[in-house]
DRENGU-347701 format. One record per residue (C-alpha): x, y, z; residue number from 1. Coordinates in steps of 0.25 Angstrom, whole numbers. Example, Ala and Ser with C-alpha at 12.3 -4.5 7.8 and 13.67 -1.06 7.14 Angstrom:
% residues 2
pt c1->49	c2->-18	c3->31	resi->1;
pt c1->55	c2->-4	c3->29	resi->2;
END
This chain:
% residues 515
pt c1->377	c2->270	c3->354	resi->1;
pt c1->370	c2->261	c3->364	resi->2;
pt c1->376	c2->253	c3->375	resi->3;
pt c1->373	c2->238	c3->377	resi->4;
pt c1->378	c2->229	c3->388	resi->5;
pt c1->378	c2->215	c3->391	resi->6;
pt c1->369	c2->209	c3->402	resi->7;
pt c1->380	c2->208	c3->413	resi->8;
pt c1->383	c2->223	c3->410	resi->9;
pt c1->369	c2->227	c3->410	resi->10;
pt c1->367	c2->220	c3->424	resi->11;
pt c1->379	c2->227	c3->429	resi->12;
pt c1->373	c2->241	c3->425	resi->13;
pt c1->361	c2->238	c3->433	resi->14;
pt c1->369	c2->234	c3->445	resi->15;
pt c1->378	c2->246	c3->444	resi->16;
pt c1->365	c2->256	c3->442	resi->17;
pt c1->357	c2->250	c3->453	resi->18;
pt c1->366	c2->243	c3->463	resi->19;
pt c1->378	c2->252	c3->462	resi->20;
pt c1->373	c2->266	c3->457	resi->21;
pt c1->360	c2->264	c3->465	resi->22;
pt c1->350	c2->267	c3->454	resi->23;
pt c1->337	c2->261	c3->458	resi->24;
pt c1->333	c2->249	c3->450	resi->25;
pt c1->319	c2->253	c3->450	resi->26;
pt c1->323	c2->267	c3->444	resi->27;
pt c1->330	c2->260	c3->432	resi->28;
pt c1->319	c2->250	c3->430	resi->29;
pt c1->309	c2->262	c3->429	resi->30;
pt c1->318	c2->269	c3->419	resi->31;
pt c1->319	c2->256	c3->411	resi->32;
pt c1->304	c2->255	c3->410	resi->33;
pt c1->303	c2->269	c3->406	resi->34;
pt c1->313	c2->267	c3->395	resi->35;
pt c1->306	c2->255	c3->390	resi->36;
pt c1->293	c2->263	c3->388	resi->37;
pt c1->300	c2->275	c3->382	resi->38;
pt c1->307	c2->265	c3->372	resi->39;
pt c1->294	c2->259	c3->368	resi->40;
pt c1->287	c2->272	c3->366	resi->41;
pt c1->299	c2->277	c3->357	resi->42;
pt c1->298	c2->264	c3->349	resi->43;
pt c1->283	c2->267	c3->347	resi->44;
pt c1->278	c2->255	c3->354	resi->45;
pt c1->269	c2->262	c3->364	resi->46;
pt c1->257	c2->268	c3->358	resi->47;
pt c1->243	c2->272	c3->362	resi->48;
pt c1->241	c2->267	c3->376	resi->49;
pt c1->227	c2->264	c3->373	resi->50;
pt c1->231	c2->255	c3->361	resi->51;
pt c1->242	c2->247	c3->368	resi->52;
pt c1->242	c2->235	c3->378	resi->53;
pt c1->256	c2->233	c3->383	resi->54;
pt c1->261	c2->220	c3->390	resi->55;
pt c1->274	c2->220	c3->399	resi->56;
pt c1->281	c2->208	c3->402	resi->57;
pt c1->289	c2->208	c3->415	resi->58;
pt c1->299	c2->198	c3->419	resi->59;
pt c1->305	c2->195	c3->433	resi->60;
pt c1->317	c2->205	c3->433	resi->61;
pt c1->320	c2->220	c3->430	resi->62;
pt c1->315	c2->218	c3->416	resi->63;
pt c1->301	c2->215	c3->422	resi->64;
pt c1->303	c2->228	c3->431	resi->65;
pt c1->305	c2->236	c3->418	resi->66;
pt c1->292	c2->231	c3->412	resi->67;
pt c1->284	c2->235	c3->425	resi->68;
pt c1->289	c2->249	c3->423	resi->69;
pt c1->285	c2->249	c3->409	resi->70;
pt c1->272	c2->244	c3->412	resi->71;
pt c1->269	c2->255	c3->422	resi->72;
pt c1->274	c2->266	c3->413	resi->73;
pt c1->265	c2->261	c3->402	resi->74;
pt c1->253	c2->259	c3->411	resi->75;
pt c1->255	c2->273	c3->415	resi->76;
pt c1->254	c2->278	c3->401	resi->77;
pt c1->241	c2->271	c3->399	resi->78;
pt c1->245	c2->258	c3->391	resi->79;
pt c1->238	c2->245	c3->393	resi->80;
pt c1->249	c2->237	c3->401	resi->81;
pt c1->250	c2->223	c3->406	resi->82;
pt c1->262	c2->217	c3->413	resi->83;
pt c1->265	c2->202	c3->413	resi->84;
pt c1->275	c2->200	c3->424	resi->85;
pt c1->282	c2->187	c3->425	resi->86;
pt c1->285	c2->187	c3->440	resi->87;
pt c1->274	c2->187	c3->450	resi->88;
pt c1->272	c2->201	c3->458	resi->89;
pt c1->280	c2->195	c3->470	resi->90;
pt c1->291	c2->190	c3->462	resi->91;
pt c1->295	c2->204	c3->456	resi->92;
pt c1->307	c2->210	c3->463	resi->93;
pt c1->315	c2->223	c3->464	resi->94;
pt c1->314	c2->235	c3->455	resi->95;
pt c1->304	c2->227	c3->446	resi->96;
pt c1->295	c2->225	c3->458	resi->97;
pt c1->295	c2->240	c3->460	resi->98;
pt c1->290	c2->243	c3->446	resi->99;
pt c1->280	c2->231	c3->446	resi->100;
pt c1->273	c2->237	c3->458	resi->101;
pt c1->273	c2->251	c3->452	resi->102;
pt c1->267	c2->245	c3->439	resi->103;
pt c1->256	c2->237	c3->447	resi->104;
pt c1->253	c2->250	c3->455	resi->105;
pt c1->251	c2->257	c3->442	resi->106;
pt c1->241	c2->247	c3->438	resi->107;
pt c1->249	c2->239	c3->428	resi->108;
pt c1->242	c2->226	c3->426	resi->109;
pt c1->252	c2->215	c3->430	resi->110;
pt c1->250	c2->200	c3->425	resi->111;
pt c1->260	c2->190	c3->432	resi->112;
pt c1->264	c2->178	c3->425	resi->113;
pt c1->259	c2->164	c3->429	resi->114;
pt c1->259	c2->151	c3->423	resi->115;
pt c1->244	c2->151	c3->420	resi->116;
pt c1->244	c2->165	c3->414	resi->117;
pt c1->240	c2->166	c3->399	resi->118;
pt c1->249	c2->178	c3->394	resi->119;
pt c1->243	c2->177	c3->380	resi->120;
pt c1->232	c2->188	c3->382	resi->121;
pt c1->243	c2->198	c3->387	resi->122;
pt c1->251	c2->197	c3->374	resi->123;
pt c1->239	c2->197	c3->365	resi->124;
pt c1->234	c2->210	c3->370	resi->125;
pt c1->248	c2->217	c3->371	resi->126;
pt c1->252	c2->227	c3->360	resi->127;
pt c1->266	c2->229	c3->366	resi->128;
pt c1->275	c2->221	c3->375	resi->129;
pt c1->286	c2->224	c3->385	resi->130;
pt c1->296	c2->213	c3->388	resi->131;
pt c1->301	c2->214	c3->402	resi->132;
pt c1->302	c2->199	c3->404	resi->133;
pt c1->316	c2->194	c3->405	resi->134;
pt c1->326	c2->206	c3->402	resi->135;
pt c1->341	c2->204	c3->402	resi->136;
pt c1->343	c2->193	c3->412	resi->137;
pt c1->338	c2->181	c3->404	resi->138;
pt c1->346	c2->169	c3->403	resi->139;
pt c1->343	c2->154	c3->400	resi->140;
pt c1->330	c2->150	c3->394	resi->141;
pt c1->317	c2->158	c3->393	resi->142;
pt c1->309	c2->152	c3->404	resi->143;
pt c1->294	c2->153	c3->407	resi->144;
pt c1->286	c2->161	c3->406	resi->145;
pt c1->295	c2->169	c3->397	resi->146;
pt c1->295	c2->158	c3->387	resi->147;
pt c1->280	c2->160	c3->386	resi->148;
pt c1->280	c2->175	c3->386	resi->149;
pt c1->291	c2->178	c3->376	resi->150;
pt c1->284	c2->171	c3->365	resi->151;
pt c1->271	c2->178	c3->368	resi->152;
pt c1->278	c2->191	c3->367	resi->153;
pt c1->284	c2->188	c3->354	resi->154;
pt c1->271	c2->183	c3->349	resi->155;
pt c1->263	c2->195	c3->353	resi->156;
pt c1->266	c2->203	c3->341	resi->157;
pt c1->268	c2->216	c3->348	resi->158;
pt c1->280	c2->225	c3->351	resi->159;
pt c1->289	c2->221	c3->362	resi->160;
pt c1->297	c2->230	c3->370	resi->161;
pt c1->309	c2->222	c3->378	resi->162;
pt c1->314	c2->228	c3->391	resi->163;
pt c1->329	c2->227	c3->391	resi->164;
pt c1->330	c2->215	c3->382	resi->165;
pt c1->319	c2->206	c3->375	resi->166;
pt c1->316	c2->194	c3->384	resi->167;
pt c1->325	c2->182	c3->379	resi->168;
pt c1->337	c2->191	c3->376	resi->169;
pt c1->348	c2->184	c3->383	resi->170;
pt c1->363	c2->188	c3->385	resi->171;
pt c1->372	c2->197	c3->379	resi->172;
pt c1->374	c2->191	c3->365	resi->173;
pt c1->360	c2->193	c3->358	resi->174;
pt c1->355	c2->179	c3->361	resi->175;
pt c1->341	c2->177	c3->364	resi->176;
pt c1->333	c2->166	c3->372	resi->177;
pt c1->321	c2->159	c3->366	resi->178;
pt c1->310	c2->165	c3->367	resi->179;
pt c1->315	c2->179	c3->366	resi->180;
pt c1->306	c2->192	c3->365	resi->181;
pt c1->306	c2->200	c3->352	resi->182;
pt c1->306	c2->214	c3->355	resi->183;
pt c1->303	c2->226	c3->347	resi->184;
pt c1->310	c2->236	c3->357	resi->185;
pt c1->320	c2->233	c3->368	resi->186;
pt c1->323	c2->243	c3->379	resi->187;
pt c1->336	c2->240	c3->386	resi->188;
pt c1->339	c2->247	c3->399	resi->189;
pt c1->352	c2->256	c3->400	resi->190;
pt c1->360	c2->248	c3->391	resi->191;
pt c1->357	c2->239	c3->379	resi->192;
pt c1->357	c2->224	c3->381	resi->193;
pt c1->369	c2->218	c3->373	resi->194;
pt c1->361	c2->206	c3->368	resi->195;
pt c1->351	c2->215	c3->361	resi->196;
pt c1->362	c2->220	c3->351	resi->197;
pt c1->363	c2->206	c3->345	resi->198;
pt c1->354	c2->196	c3->338	resi->199;
pt c1->345	c2->189	c3->341	resi->200;
pt c1->343	c2->197	c3->353	resi->201;
pt c1->344	c2->210	c3->345	resi->202;
pt c1->332	c2->206	c3->336	resi->203;
pt c1->324	c2->202	c3->348	resi->204;
pt c1->326	c2->216	c3->354	resi->205;
pt c1->321	c2->225	c3->343	resi->206;
pt c1->325	c2->239	c3->345	resi->207;
pt c1->333	c2->241	c3->357	resi->208;
pt c1->332	c2->254	c3->366	resi->209;
pt c1->343	c2->256	c3->377	resi->210;
pt c1->336	c2->264	c3->388	resi->211;
pt c1->343	c2->273	c3->398	resi->212;
pt c1->337	c2->270	c3->411	resi->213;
pt c1->347	c2->277	c3->420	resi->214;
pt c1->359	c2->269	c3->422	resi->215;
pt c1->371	c2->277	c3->427	resi->216;
pt c1->379	c2->283	c3->415	resi->217;
pt c1->392	c2->277	c3->420	resi->218;
pt c1->386	c2->263	c3->422	resi->219;
pt c1->394	c2->256	c3->412	resi->220;
pt c1->407	c2->261	c3->417	resi->221;
pt c1->404	c2->257	c3->431	resi->222;
pt c1->401	c2->242	c3->427	resi->223;
pt c1->413	c2->242	c3->417	resi->224;
pt c1->404	c2->237	c3->406	resi->225;
pt c1->409	c2->236	c3->391	resi->226;
pt c1->396	c2->240	c3->384	resi->227;
pt c1->392	c2->237	c3->370	resi->228;
pt c1->388	c2->249	c3->361	resi->229;
pt c1->378	c2->249	c3->349	resi->230;
pt c1->382	c2->259	c3->339	resi->231;
pt c1->373	c2->268	c3->331	resi->232;
pt c1->376	c2->277	c3->319	resi->233;
pt c1->374	c2->290	c3->327	resi->234;
pt c1->385	c2->286	c3->338	resi->235;
pt c1->397	c2->291	c3->330	resi->236;
pt c1->402	c2->305	c3->330	resi->237;
pt c1->403	c2->312	c3->317	resi->238;
pt c1->417	c2->317	c3->320	resi->239;
pt c1->422	c2->303	c3->320	resi->240;
pt c1->425	c2->304	c3->306	resi->241;
pt c1->427	c2->319	c3->305	resi->242;
pt c1->438	c2->323	c3->295	resi->243;
pt c1->445	c2->337	c3->292	resi->244;
pt c1->440	c2->345	c3->280	resi->245;
pt c1->454	c2->344	c3->274	resi->246;
pt c1->455	c2->329	c3->276	resi->247;
pt c1->461	c2->321	c3->264	resi->248;
pt c1->459	c2->306	c3->261	resi->249;
pt c1->471	c2->301	c3->268	resi->250;
pt c1->467	c2->308	c3->281	resi->251;
pt c1->453	c2->302	c3->282	resi->252;
pt c1->455	c2->287	c3->281	resi->253;
pt c1->464	c2->278	c3->273	resi->254;
pt c1->458	c2->264	c3->272	resi->255;
pt c1->465	c2->251	c3->266	resi->256;
pt c1->455	c2->240	c3->263	resi->257;
pt c1->462	c2->226	c3->260	resi->258;
pt c1->451	c2->218	c3->253	resi->259;
pt c1->446	c2->210	c3->241	resi->260;
pt c1->448	c2->196	c3->234	resi->261;
pt c1->442	c2->191	c3->221	resi->262;
pt c1->427	c2->191	c3->223	resi->263;
pt c1->427	c2->200	c3->234	resi->264;
pt c1->432	c2->213	c3->228	resi->265;
pt c1->418	c2->219	c3->233	resi->266;
pt c1->422	c2->218	c3->247	resi->267;
pt c1->435	c2->226	c3->245	resi->268;
pt c1->427	c2->237	c3->237	resi->269;
pt c1->416	c2->238	c3->247	resi->270;
pt c1->425	c2->240	c3->259	resi->271;
pt c1->434	c2->250	c3->251	resi->272;
pt c1->421	c2->258	c3->247	resi->273;
pt c1->416	c2->258	c3->261	resi->274;
pt c1->429	c2->263	c3->267	resi->275;
pt c1->428	c2->275	c3->257	resi->276;
pt c1->414	c2->278	c3->259	resi->277;
pt c1->417	c2->278	c3->274	resi->278;
pt c1->426	c2->290	c3->272	resi->279;
pt c1->440	c2->284	c3->271	resi->280;
pt c1->449	c2->294	c3->263	resi->281;
pt c1->456	c2->283	c3->255	resi->282;
pt c1->453	c2->268	c3->254	resi->283;
pt c1->463	c2->259	c3->248	resi->284;
pt c1->458	c2->245	c3->244	resi->285;
pt c1->468	c2->234	c3->243	resi->286;
pt c1->463	c2->222	c3->235	resi->287;
pt c1->469	c2->210	c3->227	resi->288;
pt c1->474	c2->215	c3->214	resi->289;
pt c1->463	c2->209	c3->205	resi->290;
pt c1->452	c2->216	c3->213	resi->291;
pt c1->459	c2->230	c3->212	resi->292;
pt c1->452	c2->233	c3->199	resi->293;
pt c1->438	c2->230	c3->204	resi->294;
pt c1->441	c2->238	c3->217	resi->295;
pt c1->446	c2->250	c3->209	resi->296;
pt c1->433	c2->250	c3->200	resi->297;
pt c1->423	c2->248	c3->212	resi->298;
pt c1->429	c2->258	c3->222	resi->299;
pt c1->435	c2->270	c3->215	resi->300;
pt c1->438	c2->278	c3->228	resi->301;
pt c1->447	c2->266	c3->233	resi->302;
pt c1->462	c2->265	c3->231	resi->303;
pt c1->464	c2->250	c3->226	resi->304;
pt c1->476	c2->243	c3->230	resi->305;
pt c1->479	c2->230	c3->221	resi->306;
pt c1->486	c2->220	c3->229	resi->307;
pt c1->493	c2->207	c3->226	resi->308;
pt c1->484	c2->195	c3->226	resi->309;
pt c1->485	c2->180	c3->227	resi->310;
pt c1->481	c2->171	c3->215	resi->311;
pt c1->467	c2->170	c3->220	resi->312;
pt c1->466	c2->185	c3->221	resi->313;
pt c1->467	c2->188	c3->236	resi->314;
pt c1->478	c2->197	c3->243	resi->315;
pt c1->492	c2->190	c3->242	resi->316;
pt c1->503	c2->192	c3->252	resi->317;
pt c1->510	c2->200	c3->241	resi->318;
pt c1->500	c2->211	c3->245	resi->319;
pt c1->506	c2->212	c3->259	resi->320;
pt c1->515	c2->224	c3->258	resi->321;
pt c1->506	c2->232	c3->250	resi->322;
pt c1->494	c2->230	c3->260	resi->323;
pt c1->504	c2->234	c3->271	resi->324;
pt c1->507	c2->247	c3->264	resi->325;
pt c1->492	c2->250	c3->262	resi->326;
pt c1->489	c2->247	c3->276	resi->327;
pt c1->499	c2->256	c3->281	resi->328;
pt c1->493	c2->267	c3->273	resi->329;
pt c1->479	c2->265	c3->278	resi->330;
pt c1->472	c2->270	c3->291	resi->331;
pt c1->463	c2->258	c3->291	resi->332;
pt c1->464	c2->244	c3->284	resi->333;
pt c1->452	c2->235	c3->281	resi->334;
pt c1->456	c2->221	c3->277	resi->335;
pt c1->447	c2->210	c3->272	resi->336;
pt c1->435	c2->212	c3->264	resi->337;
pt c1->434	c2->202	c3->253	resi->338;
pt c1->449	c2->198	c3->256	resi->339;
pt c1->447	c2->183	c3->254	resi->340;
pt c1->453	c2->172	c3->262	resi->341;
pt c1->465	c2->167	c3->254	resi->342;
pt c1->476	c2->163	c3->263	resi->343;
pt c1->486	c2->173	c3->257	resi->344;
pt c1->477	c2->184	c3->259	resi->345;
pt c1->474	c2->180	c3->274	resi->346;
pt c1->489	c2->179	c3->276	resi->347;
pt c1->491	c2->193	c3->271	resi->348;
pt c1->480	c2->198	c3->280	resi->349;
pt c1->487	c2->192	c3->292	resi->350;
pt c1->501	c2->197	c3->288	resi->351;
pt c1->496	c2->211	c3->287	resi->352;
pt c1->486	c2->211	c3->299	resi->353;
pt c1->496	c2->215	c3->309	resi->354;
pt c1->504	c2->224	c3->300	resi->355;
pt c1->492	c2->234	c3->297	resi->356;
pt c1->494	c2->246	c3->306	resi->357;
pt c1->481	c2->252	c3->302	resi->358;
pt c1->467	c2->249	c3->309	resi->359;
pt c1->462	c2->236	c3->302	resi->360;
pt c1->448	c2->232	c3->298	resi->361;
pt c1->449	c2->217	c3->296	resi->362;
pt c1->437	c2->211	c3->289	resi->363;
pt c1->431	c2->200	c3->281	resi->364;
pt c1->442	c2->190	c3->275	resi->365;
pt c1->453	c2->198	c3->282	resi->366;
pt c1->447	c2->192	c3->295	resi->367;
pt c1->450	c2->178	c3->290	resi->368;
pt c1->465	c2->181	c3->292	resi->369;
pt c1->463	c2->181	c3->307	resi->370;
pt c1->458	c2->167	c3->308	resi->371;
pt c1->468	c2->160	c3->317	resi->372;
pt c1->476	c2->173	c3->317	resi->373;
pt c1->469	c2->182	c3->327	resi->374;
pt c1->482	c2->185	c3->334	resi->375;
pt c1->485	c2->195	c3->323	resi->376;
pt c1->475	c2->204	c3->328	resi->377;
pt c1->483	c2->206	c3->340	resi->378;
pt c1->495	c2->212	c3->332	resi->379;
pt c1->487	c2->222	c3->325	resi->380;
pt c1->493	c2->236	c3->326	resi->381;
pt c1->480	c2->244	c3->324	resi->382;
pt c1->466	c2->242	c3->327	resi->383;
pt c1->459	c2->231	c3->320	resi->384;
pt c1->444	c2->229	c3->317	resi->385;
pt c1->439	c2->215	c3->313	resi->386;
pt c1->425	c2->215	c3->305	resi->387;
pt c1->420	c2->200	c3->305	resi->388;
pt c1->406	c2->195	c3->303	resi->389;
pt c1->403	c2->184	c3->312	resi->390;
pt c1->408	c2->173	c3->303	resi->391;
pt c1->421	c2->180	c3->301	resi->392;
pt c1->422	c2->182	c3->316	resi->393;
pt c1->421	c2->167	c3->318	resi->394;
pt c1->431	c2->164	c3->308	resi->395;
pt c1->441	c2->174	c3->314	resi->396;
pt c1->439	c2->168	c3->328	resi->397;
pt c1->439	c2->154	c3->323	resi->398;
pt c1->425	c2->152	c3->330	resi->399;
pt c1->415	c2->141	c3->327	resi->400;
pt c1->405	c2->145	c3->317	resi->401;
pt c1->394	c2->143	c3->327	resi->402;
pt c1->400	c2->151	c3->339	resi->403;
pt c1->392	c2->163	c3->341	resi->404;
pt c1->399	c2->177	c3->339	resi->405;
pt c1->395	c2->187	c3->349	resi->406;
pt c1->398	c2->201	c3->353	resi->407;
pt c1->406	c2->194	c3->364	resi->408;
pt c1->415	c2->187	c3->354	resi->409;
pt c1->417	c2->199	c3->346	resi->410;
pt c1->421	c2->208	c3->358	resi->411;
pt c1->430	c2->197	c3->364	resi->412;
pt c1->437	c2->195	c3->350	resi->413;
pt c1->440	c2->210	c3->349	resi->414;
pt c1->445	c2->211	c3->363	resi->415;
pt c1->454	c2->199	c3->362	resi->416;
pt c1->460	c2->203	c3->349	resi->417;
pt c1->460	c2->218	c3->351	resi->418;
pt c1->452	c2->221	c3->338	resi->419;
pt c1->439	c2->228	c3->335	resi->420;
pt c1->429	c2->218	c3->329	resi->421;
pt c1->417	c2->222	c3->321	resi->422;
pt c1->408	c2->210	c3->321	resi->423;
pt c1->399	c2->211	c3->309	resi->424;
pt c1->385	c2->206	c3->311	resi->425;
pt c1->371	c2->210	c3->316	resi->426;
pt c1->374	c2->219	c3->323	resi->427;
pt c1->389	c2->221	c3->320	resi->428;
pt c1->398	c2->225	c3->332	resi->429;
pt c1->412	c2->230	c3->335	resi->430;
pt c1->420	c2->225	c3->346	resi->431;
pt c1->432	c2->232	c3->352	resi->432;
pt c1->445	c2->227	c3->359	resi->433;
pt c1->440	c2->233	c3->372	resi->434;
pt c1->428	c2->225	c3->373	resi->435;
pt c1->417	c2->235	c3->368	resi->436;
pt c1->408	c2->232	c3->356	resi->437;
pt c1->399	c2->240	c3->347	resi->438;
pt c1->386	c2->235	c3->340	resi->439;
pt c1->381	c2->241	c3->327	resi->440;
pt c1->367	c2->246	c3->327	resi->441;
pt c1->366	c2->248	c3->312	resi->442;
pt c1->364	c2->239	c3->300	resi->443;
pt c1->354	c2->228	c3->296	resi->444;
pt c1->354	c2->214	c3->289	resi->445;
pt c1->357	c2->221	c3->275	resi->446;
pt c1->372	c2->221	c3->279	resi->447;
pt c1->372	c2->206	c3->277	resi->448;
pt c1->377	c2->208	c3->263	resi->449;
pt c1->390	c2->206	c3->256	resi->450;
pt c1->400	c2->217	c3->257	resi->451;
pt c1->394	c2->224	c3->270	resi->452;
pt c1->406	c2->220	c3->278	resi->453;
pt c1->415	c2->225	c3->268	resi->454;
pt c1->408	c2->239	c3->268	resi->455;
pt c1->409	c2->239	c3->284	resi->456;
pt c1->424	c2->236	c3->283	resi->457;
pt c1->426	c2->248	c3->273	resi->458;
pt c1->418	c2->257	c3->283	resi->459;
pt c1->426	c2->253	c3->295	resi->460;
pt c1->439	c2->255	c3->288	resi->461;
pt c1->435	c2->268	c3->281	resi->462;
pt c1->429	c2->274	c3->294	resi->463;
pt c1->441	c2->269	c3->303	resi->464;
pt c1->451	c2->275	c3->294	resi->465;
pt c1->445	c2->289	c3->297	resi->466;
pt c1->444	c2->287	c3->312	resi->467;
pt c1->451	c2->279	c3->322	resi->468;
pt c1->441	c2->280	c3->334	resi->469;
pt c1->438	c2->266	c3->338	resi->470;
pt c1->428	c2->259	c3->339	resi->471;
pt c1->419	c2->271	c3->334	resi->472;
pt c1->424	c2->271	c3->320	resi->473;
pt c1->421	c2->257	c3->318	resi->474;
pt c1->408	c2->257	c3->325	resi->475;
pt c1->404	c2->269	c3->315	resi->476;
pt c1->408	c2->260	c3->303	resi->477;
pt c1->400	c2->248	c3->309	resi->478;
pt c1->388	c2->257	c3->311	resi->479;
pt c1->388	c2->265	c3->298	resi->480;
pt c1->389	c2->252	c3->290	resi->481;
pt c1->376	c2->247	c3->296	resi->482;
pt c1->370	c2->261	c3->295	resi->483;
pt c1->373	c2->260	c3->280	resi->484;
pt c1->364	c2->248	c3->279	resi->485;
pt c1->353	c2->254	c3->288	resi->486;
pt c1->353	c2->267	c3->279	resi->487;
pt c1->351	c2->258	c3->267	resi->488;
pt c1->340	c2->249	c3->273	resi->489;
pt c1->328	c2->257	c3->267	resi->490;
pt c1->336	c2->257	c3->253	resi->491;
pt c1->342	c2->244	c3->252	resi->492;
pt c1->335	c2->236	c3->262	resi->493;
pt c1->342	c2->224	c3->268	resi->494;
pt c1->343	c2->214	c3->256	resi->495;
pt c1->347	c2->225	c3->246	resi->496;
pt c1->359	c2->231	c3->254	resi->497;
pt c1->373	c2->229	c3->248	resi->498;
pt c1->386	c2->232	c3->254	resi->499;
pt c1->389	c2->243	c3->243	resi->500;
pt c1->376	c2->250	c3->248	resi->501;
pt c1->383	c2->252	c3->262	resi->502;
pt c1->395	c2->259	c3->256	resi->503;
pt c1->386	c2->269	c3->248	resi->504;
pt c1->379	c2->272	c3->261	resi->505;
pt c1->391	c2->275	c3->269	resi->506;
pt c1->391	c2->290	c3->265	resi->507;
pt c1->377	c2->291	c3->271	resi->508;
pt c1->380	c2->285	c3->284	resi->509;
pt c1->393	c2->293	c3->286	resi->510;
pt c1->389	c2->306	c3->280	resi->511;
pt c1->389	c2->313	c3->293	resi->512;
pt c1->404	c2->309	c3->296	resi->513;
pt c1->417	c2->316	c3->292	resi->514;
pt c1->414	c2->330	c3->293	resi->515;
END
């Protein structure tokens, strides 16, 4: 699990470390430069010194100071190094000045920007570029000479290592300025920079390495920051889903899935099969009565409950009492895949929403019942997880279709309504009622296929029914859903991946759990 912070929190960390804790800024800057060199080496970007010409771009702030450190280290290793520094020598201040002088004393060639300088030869001879131009403090428009240099970097056709963030990445949301550097590797100091988790900045950052440069261990507690976590498959204890040797099916997860409508039986079946493949001891699938024979044939391990339906085939209000009984039986209820949006079905959803005593995963068409009725979430007696994609989230909130949905929107919603929110996207994230959020590290564009979200709902319900440790169990479900796609990348590719493939891959990604 990697920790990311917004820009204000990153600045607070620097202040706490240097001004309060008394750690010399020059020492942190030296550690940052060392981390950049090490990351570039591990990434295979540093080769034979005799074969590489390295260009370092140094801006006016601490980002430029980091570049001076990198230049000195690489020069000492025998690489051909040149530095293009934006400030004149007498404009460099503070810790950056300290490392600038050290680099000059070591013999690093320094070229200072001036308006009549032709930078093209520097880029033409470079085989690797380190970007220390703008760093995290950029705002407003890209001004000269950066508007000249950034396109030259991108046009050079060589790998680029960005220091902290690629120049042009701005803010906390993943937005970029134009122009913006395209990096192959980004090395962030101390903590990840929040914007690099989200596109378009994520695509510009390339591979992100978060480097320990010596900040105090308790620095986040001292600045009272709410961090963001990027979660990985290896972050979860195998004991999370441990079960006794003499366990029986009623002890290891009872799931009720309420789903399906004419034309959408597949959504219900995928969710039920995914819950079973995730280890739930018993899965009951409640569907409108005309879909029941299809479900019984397609998912042999699922107990199918045929429920009263409307004339058009959706759940009718006559199903209310039976669904309430089934919900009382379940450890977790998942409601919504392929449910349809008939008014009677949505009314049924609203009636039962506050009566279900079990944890609830509300997905897909079930979310539409909340439009204009968000107050129902405050009356839920048990934890609630909403799993919208961006369009569904806009509908739930009543937002304009052009309004941006960001991590801030998601975390504010989760806090305001005291629910957990899994916002599906690239990447997906989970926001919790206490303001934290977790970003998924797995998955690829092949997950943009019909039924993928229904599988995720089944995984969430199946795993949650076996473990109530929140938000860990939900993060595990999110990550394993994406890991299934990653595992299938070499087999199915991106275009050939189907939701059913994910279900059949669940045993592989979960095989180490349960013992």
